[in-house]
Each structure stands twice: as structure tokens, then as C-alpha cells.
C-alpha positions, 0 to 999 in steps of 0.5 A: 476124330483125332488120332490117339498120340499116346504111342506115336513116339513108338511108331515108324515115320513115313518120311525120315531125316535121312530121306530129306537129306538125300532129297535136299542134297545137303552136304554139310557135316557138323562136329558132334557138339552143337550150340543152338540159339533159336533167335539171332541174339548171338549171331553177330557175337559169333560172327565178329568175335570168333574165327568161324565158317558160315554155312546156310543150310538148304532147309533154312537156318545158319550154321557157324563152324568154329575153326579152332574148336570142334563145335558148331553154332546153329541159329536163325532157324525160327522160334518155337517148338516145331522149328526147334524140332526140325532144326535138331533133326537136321543137325542130328542127321548131319552129325550132332551128338550133343546139344546145348540150347541157349536162348531167352526166356520170360521170368514167372518168379519175382526172384528172377531179374532181367539178365539172370541166367537160369539153368533148365532142370526140366520143361513142362510139356504144354505143347504138342511137338514132344508127343511125337518123340517121347511117351506122355508125361508132364516133363521133358528132361535134359541130360543129367550129365551135360546139365551137371557139366554146365552147372560146374562151369558157372560160378557158384552164385552165377546161375539159378536153376529150375523148371521151365514152362514150354508153350506153343504160342507167344501171345496166349500166356494167361494169368491163371496159368502163370499163377498155377506155375508160380505155385509149382515153383516153375522159373521161366516160360519159353517156346523150345526146351520141351521140343529140344529135350524130347527130340534129343531123347528120341535120338539118344542125343544128350541135351541141356539148356540155359537161358537169359531172362529177357522179360518179366511176367511174375506180376501177371503182366508182360514187362519186356526188357529186350535190348537191355545190356544185361541180357546181351552180357548174359547171352555172351556168358552163356556162349562162353560157358557152352564152348568151355563145356564142349572143348 
């Protein structure tokens, strides 16, 4: 019954972002460099510590334009791969040419602690969104050059690197899956990277991702630390580095 999606990424779409932008009468245009943060964890930091101009998009979500930098900050568009893909298509449609995703992720390795910064080297595609944009494979990959620039901007001992496991659901991570990905050396689990990398690859827009560890699953149980100051500090640092890379 289900249509074979193996070649979906090659097929033309019935509706496009160009059609939507005309229908919604979206007039905002963004600079070529965009920092994406799905959750509102950095919203107040951006609004209160930088000179910005806030815009609410017609489809939902907020965009802050930095007045003294040719960069935009997009946030509050919802969690998960579908939200990420929609947000990216809209922002690419109105001017985005390079993208860095920064957000929170769960650790699935004992070596990662709360607040650790993890530079993503690829996303395990345990979701459905990416198949709309790229050919079937195990991984969705970030742009190599942009990822190297991020790595160079951090101090040598400031970050860790590794794969992330991108899933579609928040409360269905199982112990068997965790043990499987632990053995493979996957560092984190989250819900946006595969969509970000695949959608950007489809539109030939370089993308990279960096996370702050917000919860721990390495012990095969959920140990949250949301609200910990180390997470806020790492997210602020990630914002600073993204702005440095995009200057």
C-alpha cells in the first residue's frame, strides 16, 4: 500500500516554497547566514544581549535580525524533524544560504557530561523526513567546510565530536536502541539534525550542527538536567561561536 520513497527526493513537488511564499505574502528577507535554535533556550539571550530586530513569520516562528551583523537567528518554530524541515525551507526561500543548527541533545555515552558541547559529524536517519530530500542511506551529513570552521573556532579541548541519533519521537527511545548506538560510538540523540542536513543538502545550502548536552541516557534511563547553568553557559558559548564563524 505504501508508496516506495526510494526515489522521492528526485521527484518534483506539487507545491513548493515559492508557491507558499506567494500565498502567505511573506515579505521578510533574511541575510545569507542563519543560526537555527528549535527551542526558546536562547531567545532571551539574543533579545536582551544583542541589538536585534524581531520578526514573526506568517507561518509561525520568530526571526531576529542582528543590526550590526549580517546574520539572522531563527527560533520558536517547534521541536522535531518536520518543524525543522518546514522552517528551513521557508528560511531558504527568503534568503538563507548557510545554516548552523544549535540546540540541546541527550548523551548516550558515559564520557559525555551535562553541559558538554558536541560538534555533530553526522546524523543517523532514524526518522522519515530526510527521505523527502536525499537518497536512502544510514547517515545525513553536515557540510564539511562549515563543520571545520566551527571546530577551529572552539578551543582544542572545548568540544567533543561525533555522530548523533536523530529520532522522530520524544518518548520512544528504547534500551535496545541505546545499547546499539552506544556500541557504534554514537554520541547524542536529538530530533532535528537529520532533517536539517538532508533538507539543506537538497537545496545545496551548507549546514552544520553543534549541541549542548541537556540530559543523560547512557545508563539506559532518562536523567534530565534541564535548567542546569552549565547548559545555559554552553548554549551561550555556541551562539558566540556561530556568530564568530558567520562574521
